[in-house]
FIGUGU-973168 format. One record per residue (C-alpha): y, z, x; residue in one letter; residue number from 1. Coordinates in nm, 3 decimals, always signed. Example, Ala and Ser with C-alpha at 12.3 -4.5 7.8 and 13.67 -1.06 7.14 Angstrom:
2
+---------+---------+---------+-----+-----+
:       Y :       Z :       X : res :   n :
+---------+---------+---------+-----+-----+
:  -0.450 :  +0.780 :  +1.230 :   A :   1 :
:  -0.106 :  +0.714 :  +1.367 :   S :   2 :
+---------+---------+---------+-----+-----+
//
This chain:
219
+---------+---------+---------+-----+-----+
:       Y :       Z :       X : res :   n :
+---------+---------+---------+-----+-----+
:  +8.482 :  +8.251 :  +8.730 :   M :   1 :
:  +8.155 :  +8.374 :  +8.573 :   G :   2 :
:  +7.962 :  +8.670 :  +8.703 :   H :   3 :
:  +7.639 :  +8.674 :  +8.900 :   I :   4 :
:  +7.389 :  +8.910 :  +8.736 :   R :   5 :
:  +7.062 :  +9.069 :  +8.840 :   D :   6 :
:  +6.738 :  +9.059 :  +8.639 :   E :   7 :
:  +6.863 :  +9.351 :  +8.427 :   R :   8 :
:  +7.185 :  +9.175 :  +8.340 :   G :   9 :
:  +7.401 :  +9.395 :  +8.564 :   N :  10 :
:  +7.697 :  +9.223 :  +8.728 :   V :  11 :
:  +7.665 :  +9.199 :  +9.106 :   L :  12 :
:  +7.981 :  +9.261 :  +9.307 :   A :  13 :
:  +8.129 :  +8.932 :  +9.425 :   S :  14 :
:  +8.134 :  +9.041 :  +9.787 :   T :  15 :
:  +7.813 :  +9.244 :  +9.783 :   T :  16 :
:  +7.643 :  +9.287 : +10.121 :   R :  17 :
:  +7.358 :  +9.511 : +10.007 :   D :  18 :
:  +7.115 :  +9.545 : +10.302 :   P :  19 :
:  +6.823 :  +9.496 : +10.066 :   Q :  20 :
:  +6.963 :  +9.162 :  +9.950 :   L :  21 :
:  +7.011 :  +9.061 : +10.312 :   A :  22 :
:  +6.656 :  +9.162 : +10.407 :   L :  23 :
:  +6.519 :  +8.970 : +10.111 :   A :  24 :
:  +6.717 :  +8.662 : +10.214 :   G :  25 :
:  +6.902 :  +8.653 :  +9.882 :   L :  26 :
:  +7.261 :  +8.643 : +10.005 :   L :  27 :
:  +7.267 :  +8.264 : +10.065 :   P :  28 :
:  +7.116 :  +8.214 :  +9.718 :   L :  29 :
:  +7.390 :  +8.423 :  +9.560 :   L :  30 :
:  +7.656 :  +8.243 :  +9.761 :   D :  31 :
:  +7.512 :  +7.908 :  +9.652 :   S :  32 :
:  +7.525 :  +8.019 :  +9.288 :   A :  33 :
:  +7.891 :  +8.115 :  +9.327 :   R :  34 :
:  +7.961 :  +7.784 :  +9.495 :   L :  35 :
:  +7.805 :  +7.590 :  +9.208 :   R :  36 :
:  +8.011 :  +7.788 :  +8.958 :   Q :  37 :
:  +8.333 :  +7.730 :  +9.148 :   A :  38 :
:  +8.265 :  +7.357 :  +9.184 :   A :  39 :
:  +8.187 :  +7.333 :  +8.811 :   S :  40 :
:  +8.507 :  +7.511 :  +8.711 :   V :  41 :
:  +8.714 :  +7.303 :  +8.954 :   A :  42 :
:  +8.571 :  +6.983 :  +8.805 :   R :  43 :
:  +8.642 :  +7.109 :  +8.452 :   S :  44 :
:  +9.004 :  +7.183 :  +8.538 :   F :  45 :
:  +9.046 :  +6.847 :  +8.714 :   A :  46 :
:  +8.905 :  +6.664 :  +8.410 :   D :  47 :
:  +9.167 :  +6.844 :  +8.199 :   D :  48 :
:  +9.441 :  +6.735 :  +8.438 :   G :  49 :
:  +9.502 :  +7.085 :  +8.568 :   R :  50 :
:  +9.533 :  +7.158 :  +8.938 :   G :  51 :
:  +9.336 :  +7.456 :  +9.057 :   T :  52 :
:  +9.260 :  +7.674 :  +9.356 :   C :  53 :
:  +8.919 :  +7.841 :  +9.325 :   M :  54 :
:  +8.826 :  +8.138 :  +9.544 :   F :  55 :
:  +8.454 :  +8.175 :  +9.614 :   S :  56 :
:  +8.322 :  +8.471 :  +9.818 :   P :  57 :
:  +8.073 :  +8.385 : +10.093 :   V :  58 :
:  +7.879 :  +8.615 : +10.325 :   T :  59 :
:  +7.848 :  +8.553 : +10.697 :   A :  60 :
:  +7.475 :  +8.492 : +10.683 :   V :  61 :
:  +7.527 :  +8.183 : +10.466 :   S :  62 :
:  +7.720 :  +8.006 : +10.742 :   L :  63 :
:  +7.397 :  +7.992 : +10.942 :   A :  64 :
:  +7.179 :  +7.906 : +10.644 :   N :  65 :
:  +7.081 :  +7.539 : +10.612 :   D :  66 :
:  +7.025 :  +7.556 : +10.236 :   S :  67 :
:  +7.374 :  +7.692 : +10.168 :   F :  68 :
:  +7.536 :  +7.442 : +10.404 :   L :  69 :
:  +7.343 :  +7.158 : +10.240 :   D :  70 :
:  +7.460 :  +7.281 :  +9.899 :   E :  71 :
:  +7.821 :  +7.276 : +10.017 :   L :  72 :
:  +7.778 :  +6.931 : +10.173 :   A :  73 :
:  +7.630 :  +6.795 :  +9.850 :   D :  74 :
:  +7.915 :  +6.942 :  +9.645 :   A :  75 :
:  +8.166 :  +6.782 :  +9.881 :   Y :  76 :
:  +7.996 :  +6.441 :  +9.868 :   R :  77 :
:  +7.991 :  +6.462 :  +9.490 :   D :  78 :
:  +8.366 :  +6.532 :  +9.477 :   R :  79 :
:  +8.568 :  +6.517 :  +9.798 :   E :  80 :
:  +8.860 :  +6.665 :  +9.604 :   A :  81 :
:  +8.668 :  +6.993 :  +9.609 :   L :  82 :
:  +8.785 :  +7.055 :  +9.965 :   A :  83 :
:  +9.143 :  +7.093 :  +9.841 :   A :  84 :
:  +9.040 :  +7.299 :  +9.538 :   E :  85 :
:  +8.797 :  +7.551 :  +9.687 :   L :  86 :
:  +8.883 :  +7.847 :  +9.913 :   V :  87 :
:  +8.585 :  +8.022 : +10.072 :   L :  88 :
:  +8.659 :  +8.390 : +10.133 :   T :  89 :
:  +8.495 :  +8.621 : +10.385 :   F :  90 :
:  +8.515 :  +8.997 : +10.424 :   A :  91 :
:  +8.694 :  +9.113 : +10.739 :   Q :  92 :
:  +8.381 :  +9.305 : +10.844 :   A :  93 :
:  +8.175 :  +8.987 : +10.816 :   D :  94 :
:  +8.422 :  +8.781 : +11.017 :   I :  95 :
:  +8.389 :  +9.028 : +11.301 :   R :  96 :
:  +8.018 :  +8.938 : +11.321 :   T :  97 :
:  +8.073 :  +8.561 : +11.349 :   F :  98 :
:  +7.907 :  +8.393 : +11.644 :   G :  99 :
:  +7.913 :  +8.037 : +11.773 :   G : 100 :
:  +7.715 :  +7.887 : +11.485 :   S : 101 :
:  +7.937 :  +8.047 : +11.219 :   E : 102 :
:  +8.259 :  +7.934 : +11.385 :   W : 103 :
:  +8.114 :  +7.586 : +11.432 :   S : 104 :
:  +8.029 :  +7.563 : +11.063 :   A : 105 :
:  +8.382 :  +7.676 : +10.971 :   L : 106 :
:  +8.533 :  +7.416 : +11.204 :   T : 107 :
:  +8.333 :  +7.140 : +11.038 :   D : 108 :
:  +8.448 :  +7.258 : +10.694 :   M : 109 :
:  +8.809 :  +7.289 : +10.808 :   R : 110 :
:  +8.802 :  +6.932 : +10.939 :   D : 111 :
:  +8.695 :  +6.816 : +10.592 :   L : 112 :
:  +8.998 :  +6.990 : +10.442 :   G : 113 :
:  +8.850 :  +7.322 : +10.326 :   F : 114 :
:  +9.060 :  +7.638 : +10.353 :   R : 115 :
:  +8.944 :  +7.996 : +10.391 :   F : 116 :
:  +9.054 :  +8.347 : +10.302 :   G : 117 :
:  +8.993 :  +8.689 : +10.453 :   I : 118 :
:  +8.936 :  +8.974 : +10.207 :   E : 119 :
:  +8.841 :  +9.341 : +10.210 :   D : 120 :
:  +9.096 :  +9.380 : +10.488 :   V : 121 :
:  +9.111 :  +9.735 : +10.623 :   T : 122 :
:  +9.324 :  +9.701 : +10.937 :   D : 123 :
:  +9.554 :  +9.473 : +11.133 :   F : 124 :
:  +9.362 :  +9.518 : +11.458 :   D : 125 :
:  +9.253 :  +9.155 : +11.462 :   Y : 126 :
:  +9.372 :  +8.821 : +11.601 :   E : 127 :
:  +9.509 :  +8.671 : +11.283 :   F : 128 :
:  +9.664 :  +8.381 : +11.476 :   T : 129 :
:  +9.315 :  +8.262 : +11.570 :   A : 130 :
:  +9.216 :  +8.274 : +11.203 :   L : 131 :
:  +9.505 :  +8.042 : +11.114 :   C : 132 :
:  +9.383 :  +7.791 : +11.372 :   A : 133 :
:  +9.034 :  +7.813 : +11.222 :   A : 134 :
:  +9.159 :  +7.713 : +10.877 :   G : 135 :
:  +9.229 :  +8.051 : +10.719 :   F : 136 :
:  +9.523 :  +8.038 : +10.477 :   A : 137 :
:  +9.492 :  +8.348 : +10.257 :   F : 138 :
:  +9.463 :  +8.724 : +10.301 :   V : 139 :
:  +9.345 :  +8.942 : +10.012 :   K : 140 :
:  +9.428 :  +9.312 : +10.008 :   L : 141 :
:  +9.397 :  +9.593 :  +9.756 :   D : 142 :
:  +9.732 :  +9.737 :  +9.649 :   A : 143 :
:  +9.637 : +10.090 :  +9.752 :   S : 144 :
:  +9.525 :  +9.972 : +10.098 :   T : 145 :
:  +9.848 :  +9.781 : +10.156 :   L : 146 :
: +10.075 : +10.060 : +10.036 :   L : 147 :
:  +9.890 : +10.313 : +10.251 :   G : 148 :
:  +9.960 : +10.105 : +10.560 :   G : 149 :
:  +9.714 :  +9.920 : +10.782 :   L : 150 :
:  +9.585 : +10.047 : +11.113 :   A : 151 :
:  +9.717 :  +9.833 : +11.399 :   A : 152 :
:  +9.693 :  +9.849 : +11.780 :   P : 153 :
: +10.030 : +10.023 : +11.805 :   N : 154 :
:  +9.988 : +10.257 : +11.510 :   G : 155 :
: +10.002 : +10.223 : +11.133 :   T : 156 :
: +10.170 :  +9.907 : +11.004 :   M : 157 :
: +10.377 :  +9.966 : +10.690 :   A : 158 :
: +10.338 :  +9.745 : +10.384 :   A : 159 :
: +10.662 :  +9.552 : +10.434 :   D : 160 :
: +10.573 :  +9.485 : +10.797 :   E : 161 :
: +10.228 :  +9.359 : +10.697 :   V : 162 :
: +10.389 :  +9.118 : +10.450 :   C : 163 :
: +10.642 :  +8.999 : +10.706 :   R : 164 :
: +10.386 :  +8.946 : +10.983 :   N : 165 :
: +10.147 :  +8.754 : +10.760 :   L : 166 :
: +10.428 :  +8.535 : +10.630 :   S : 167 :
: +10.541 :  +8.456 : +10.984 :   E : 168 :
: +10.186 :  +8.350 : +11.067 :   L : 169 :
: +10.177 :  +8.119 : +10.766 :   G : 170 :
:  +9.917 :  +8.327 : +10.580 :   L : 171 :
:  +9.960 :  +8.380 : +10.205 :   T : 172 :
:  +9.901 :  +8.739 : +10.095 :   L : 173 :
:  +9.734 :  +8.811 :  +9.762 :   I : 174 :
:  +9.732 :  +9.176 :  +9.653 :   V : 175 :
:  +9.470 :  +9.288 :  +9.402 :   G : 176 :
:  +9.411 :  +9.584 :  +9.172 :   N : 177 :
:  +9.769 :  +9.594 :  +9.045 :   I : 178 :
:  +9.700 :  +9.793 :  +8.733 :   D : 179 :
: +10.039 :  +9.924 :  +8.623 :   D : 180 :
: +10.413 :  +9.862 :  +8.649 :   E : 181 :
: +10.461 : +10.130 :  +8.912 :   A : 182 :
: +10.222 :  +9.955 :  +9.152 :   L : 183 :
: +10.376 :  +9.620 :  +9.068 :   R : 184 :
: +10.720 :  +9.749 :  +9.161 :   G : 185 :
: +10.594 :  +9.890 :  +9.490 :   Q : 186 :
: +10.418 :  +9.572 :  +9.603 :   V : 187 :
: +10.714 :  +9.358 :  +9.501 :   L : 188 :
: +10.945 :  +9.581 :  +9.702 :   A : 189 :
: +10.718 :  +9.531 : +10.004 :   A : 190 :
: +10.754 :  +9.154 :  +9.976 :   G : 191 :
: +10.416 :  +9.060 :  +9.830 :   V : 192 :
: +10.422 :  +8.697 :  +9.707 :   P : 193 :
: +10.110 :  +8.694 :  +9.485 :   L : 194 :
:  +9.923 :  +8.963 :  +9.291 :   G : 195 :
:  +9.635 :  +9.012 :  +9.053 :   Q : 196 :
:  +9.496 :  +9.296 :  +8.848 :   G : 197 :
:  +9.460 :  +9.449 :  +8.504 :   A : 198 :
:  +9.838 :  +9.452 :  +8.455 :   L : 199 :
:  +9.835 :  +9.072 :  +8.429 :   F : 200 :
:  +9.555 :  +9.058 :  +8.174 :   G : 201 :
:  +9.177 :  +9.073 :  +8.159 :   A : 202 :
:  +8.963 :  +8.789 :  +8.300 :   P : 203 :
:  +8.923 :  +8.507 :  +8.048 :   A : 204 :
:  +8.610 :  +8.294 :  +7.999 :   P : 205 :
:  +8.633 :  +7.931 :  +8.102 :   V : 206 :
:  +8.521 :  +7.693 :  +7.827 :   P : 207 :
:  +8.306 :  +7.392 :  +7.898 :   G : 208 :
:  +7.940 :  +7.297 :  +7.891 :   D : 209 :
:  +7.924 :  +7.233 :  +8.266 :   D : 210 :
:  +8.042 :  +7.583 :  +8.347 :   F : 211 :
:  +7.813 :  +7.741 :  +8.092 :   A : 212 :
:  +7.519 :  +7.560 :  +8.248 :   A : 213 :
:  +7.616 :  +7.674 :  +8.595 :   A : 214 :
:  +7.661 :  +8.031 :  +8.476 :   D : 215 :
:  +7.316 :  +8.028 :  +8.315 :   H : 216 :
:  +7.155 :  +7.884 :  +8.627 :   A : 217 :
:  +7.310 :  +8.160 :  +8.838 :   A : 218 :
:  +7.206 :  +8.443 :  +8.609 :   A : 219 :
+---------+---------+---------+-----+-----+
//
């Protein structure tokens, strides 16, 4: 997917939670831009007859923002197939801040067929079973974090145990920042099903006028 850039052309991190952006009320705008990009790419792939699963980072504040929710509702009404193509991902730290309105918004999305992912995971001291019930299907972890073990209520959980527990819960693990063969071998040995990183190639631009327009609008 394309990058969101600031007025100087610098790429903004996809999961940025800069306090200044939050204070300025910009996070829902950034999340809406990412949503438009993801919907555009998903449509482009569908038109080409290719199935796709697009991951779009969202911050907690957007779940209580009417403009973002309206943007998502409009995208869904435009193409109901988007619910099966788009995975909204939330940082673990953000999920811990969810209140009633955020969980209610997620429930409504889940009932429409949307799935969710948890990323920036730092520990296993969380009720992952409840996340499954709420529509979460994916967990994203950095390779170094996984291989170092995750903090859990009963001590550090080793990489292979993390993989096994997530699989038993029905959550698909995606490990990122796999940059060389040594890391690839280690995560494979731990039982990781899916990986991404520089080892598998650099990000490639997605052709298509619709996507280019969305990317320009988000810049």
